[in-house]
N, C-alpha and C positions, 0 to 999 in steps of 0.2 A: 604563160603568165609568170611574172617574176615571183620568187620565193624569198621570204624572210625567215632565216633560221635563227631562232633564239637559242643560243648555246649557254647552258647553265653548267657551272663547274663548282667544285668544292674549294672554298678559300683556305681550307685546312690542309690541303695537299700541295706538294711542289707543283709549280705552274706547268711544267712539262709533262706531267702525268695525265695525258688525255687518251681517250680511246682512238683507235685507228680511224674510225669514221669521223671523229671530231678533227683530227689532223688533216684528213683529206679535205674536209670542208673549209678550214681556215686557210689552206694553201690554194684552193681553187677559186674562192670568191673573195670580193672585197670585204674586209672586216671592219666593223664599227664598234666603238666603245665610248663610254662616258668619261673615262679618265685613264691615265697611264697606270700600269700595274705590272707586277712580275709576269703575268700572263701575256700582256700586250708585247712585252719585250721578248718572251719566248716565241711568240708567233712570228715576230719580225726576224728573229735569228733563224727560224726555220724556213724563211723565204716568203712569208705571207706579208700582206700590206694591211696596216691598221691606221684608221683615221679616227681622231677624237672629235666627237660631235655632241651636241646637246641631246640628252636622253628624252626625246619627245616622239610621239606617234607621227607627227607631220614630218619630222626629220627622217625617220625610217622610211616612210612611204615615198618621200621625195627621192631618197637615195636608191630605192628599189624600183623606180619608175621603169628602167630599161634593163635591169640586171638582177640576178640573185645576190643577196647580201647575207652576211652573218653578223648578228649582234651579240657581242660578248657581254653577258649579263654580269652585274656587279656581285659583290659578296653575298647579298641576300637573295639573289636570283631575279631581282626587278619584278616582283609579282604585280605591282600596280601598273607598270608599263605594259606588261604582258596582257593584263586584263583589259586595259583601255584599248590596246591594239586589237585584241580579239573581238571586242564589241564593235569597233570601227569596221573591221573586215566582215563581220557578220552582217552589218548593214550595207556595206559596199563590197561584195565578194569579188568584184572584178578588179580591184586594185592590186591584190597580191595574195599569195598563199602563205599561211603562217605555220611553221613547224617548230616544235620545241624538242630539243634533244639534250641529253646529259653527257657532257664530255668527261666528267668525273663526278664522283659522289662520295659522301662522307662514309668512312668505315665505321663500324660499331665502336662507340666510345669517343668519337671525334669531338663531341661537345666538352669532354674533359679538357681538351686543349684550350677551349674558350675559357673554362673556369680558371685554368692556370694563368692565362693572359690577363683576365680581368683582375685576379688577385695581384698580379705583378703591377698592374696600373694603380691599384688601390694602395699598395705598400710602397711604391716608388715615390721619390720627391714630387710634391704637388698632388699627391693622392689623399688618402684618408688619414688625418692626424691621429685618430684613435688607434687604428691598426698599427701605425708606425710606433706607437708608444707601448705596445704590448710586448710581453716576454712569454717564453714557454710556461713559466710558472703562473703568470697572471691569467693565462688562457686555460689553465688546467680545469678550473671549475666549469667553464663553458663546455669543454669536451664531455665531462660527466653529465652535465645538464642535457645536452643535445642527445646523448646516448639514452638517457632515461626517457626523454620525450619520444624517441623512436620506439623504445620498449613499450611505452604507454599506447602508442598507435597500434602496435602489434597486438597487445592485450585487448584493445577495443575493436580489433579486426577492421581497422580503418586504413585500407590500403592506399587511398589518396593521401591521407595524412602521413602515412609511412613514407611515401615518396618524397614529400616535402621535408620531413624530419631527417631522412637520410641525406638530403641535400645540405642540411645544416651540419650534419656530422662531417660530410665531405668538405664543407667550408673550413672546418677546424683542421682537417688534415692538410688542405692546401695552404692555409695560413701558417701552420707550424712549419711546413716545408719551406715557405717563402722566408720566414724568419731565419731558418737555418742557413739560407744562402748568405746571410750577413755575418756568419761566424768567421773567426780567423782562419787563414789558410791552414790546411791540414785537419781542421775539424768541420769544415763546411760540407753540407750535403744539400741535395735538391729533391724536388718531387719525383724526378726521374730515378734518383737513387732509391726512394721509397718504393716506387713501382717495380724497379728491377729486383730489389730484395724480395718483394712479394712474389713475383713471377718465379724466381729461383726456388723460393721456399715451396710454392705449390707444386712445381715439377719434382722437386727432390722428395717431398713427403707423399707423393702419389705415384710410386713406382708401378702400381698395378695399372695405371693409365699410360704413363709415359715411358716405362722401361720394361714392360712385359712381365712384371712379377705376377705369378699366379696366386690368387687368393680365392678362398672358398666361401667366405661369409663377410658380413659387415664387421663382425668381431675381429676377424683377422686383419681387416683394413685398419681398425682402431689400434690393434696391437702393433702393427707395423709402424703406424704414425707415432706411437709413443716411443718405440725403440729408436726411430730415426731422430726424434726430438732429443732423446737422451744422449745419443751420440753427438748431435750437433752442439748441445749446450755444455757438455762435460760437467753436469751438475753433480753435487755431492749428495743431494737428497731428492727423494721423489716429490718433496714439497717445494723445492726451489722453483721459482717462476710463477707461483701462485700470486695473483694480484692482491696485495694486502689491503688496498684501499677500498675493496668492495665491501658491501654491508656485512656485518658480523655473521648473520645467519647464513648467507651464501658462502662466506669464507669458511665457516665450520663445515658446511656440506662438502665444499671442495676439498678440504683437508681429509675428510673421511673417505671421499671418493678416491683420492690419490693413494691413500694407504691401502684401501681395499684392492685397487687395481694392481698395486705392487705386491700383494699377498702379505702385507705386514699386519700383524694382529697386535694391537696395543689396547689394554683395558681402558675403558672410559673412566673419567675421573669420578671418584666417589664424593659424597658430601651433599649437604642440603643447600649450599650457596646457589644463588640464582644461575650463575654461569654454568656450573656443573649440571644442574637440572636441565637447562636449555640444551646443552650439548647432547645429553642423553635423549632428549626429545627429537633432536635433529637426526641422531643415529637411528632412532626408532622409525621416524618418517621415511628415511632412505631405505630401511629394511622392508618397509611396506610399499616401496615403489612410488613414494610421493616426493614432491619437490617442496621442501619446507619453506623456502623463500616465497614461492608462488602461493602456497597455501596461506601463509601469514598475510601476504599482500591481499589475497582475496577476502580473508576474514576482516582485515582492516577496512577494505572498501565497503564491505557489507555494513560494518559498524558506522562508517561515514554516512552511508545512505540512511541508516536509522537515525542518526543525529539530525540530518537535514529534514527527515520526515517529522521528527519531534519539534523542530524549529517552525515548520509550516503549520503544525497543529496548535 
């Protein structure tokens, strides 16, 4: 009985990266496809024969009447065609045997390539006028908003919502990187530069994983991280690099943490002005092992609940 081999491949990998079994199949049997592609060219260059035919069940069954054939699935894997063919052969099993095999498959993170490709299409001429009108500065507020929405999902323990919100954060990263591709020569960078810098940083700052550095505790890992950061940045102060745009309560806690970690003891400001009193409260909260930003947020949300309850009554 003739066999129809449905060969599914990843559109995100170079066309020639197929398994040995897939190469054996496309060299040994007639290959059919719905359209020309880099993969059809690669098969021909390797000595296989490829014929472009309509992607229908009747076409495949007619071609498989007397011989085994290979169907090169399209970028989506042709699930509808495979389903229809499977139903047909279940009803008429004597026509042919159906086999589905994967000649290549997506590595982890492959859909990030799709995100980059879609953003390029949106930002290129003929794409989305709104995105083409943006600048790094005009997008800054959205980066903060998306990060806060992701934070809200974490606080709500909404993991499905977190997945969506992280996608919105990723959109901002990809869009900023696409904007940077339009910078003048010498200042230009791409999303690959962003990823490369991240990879280098992760490897460099985790020598206990990548370089065999011996560590005895998490505290040692953190100390190593801080020392590596200090050497990288050549900073004049332990406070250099703190994000000044963060909320004031979190900013105060971060300054106190940095000073404490560096072993620097500076008296807290005296006085009854509100700022000084708040800073002393933040210091007291940290000494008690509490997160002042999270505690104030929780109290504010409880107050909001009380306001809503009063409105309902």
